[in-house]
N, C-alpha and C positions, 0 to 999 in steps of 0.2 A: 474866758468863754472864746470859742472859736466859730467862726462861720463853718456851717454844715455845707462842705463844697460840692459833696455827692447830690445833697439836695438839690442845690443850685443848678447844678448842671442837668439834672434828672428834670428839674421844672423847664430848663431851656428846649432840652431835647423833645419833651412833652409839646411844648407848643410851636415845635418847627422852626425854631430858630438857631442858625448855625452859629459857631463862634465868631466868623468872618461878619454876621449881622450885627451881634452883639457888641461886637469891639466897634463897629461903625457907630452905632447908635448911642454908644456911651462914650466916642471920641478919643478911643485909642486903638494901637495895632492890633492885628489879629494875633500876631505873636504875645504882646503883651496881655491880651486876654488870658490866652492860653495858659500862660504862666501863673496868672492869678487863679484861675479855675483849677488849674492842677496843685494849687498851695506852694508853687515857688516863689510867688511873689505876695504880699500882703494886699489885701483889698481895703481901701480906706472906707470908713462910714459913710461920706458922701459919695463916692463911688458906688458903694452897695447899694445907697438907696435909689440912684439911677437906673441900677440893674434891675432893681425890684419894680420899678416903675415900668421898664420894658416888658418885662414878666407878668405885668399887670395886677401887681400887687400893692397895697398901699403902705405908706410909711410905718404907719402902726401895726402893722403885720412883720415887721421886721424881727421879732422875737422867735418866729417860726424857723429861722435859719441859722441859730444858735446853736451850735452843739454842746451837749453837757458834758462837761471836763470829768473823766472818772479817776477817782482818787483810790490807790490801793490803800488799806488800811490792815495794819496788823493788832490781831488780837491777843 
């Protein structure tokens, strides 16, 4: 499974939090946060929990941010 980065960005934007603000709150550079939010770098679970906290989500709600993998099956 992968994190749903579009949802992550949407939640951040909906709360009026800039990438720079988010980066500062979780202790990384704005560039590093941009790369993570855009899928260029992986987001670790501990880091993702920090992001969710900034967004106002509880740790137990982390499953809301997983994207389901789609597998093509041949019949």
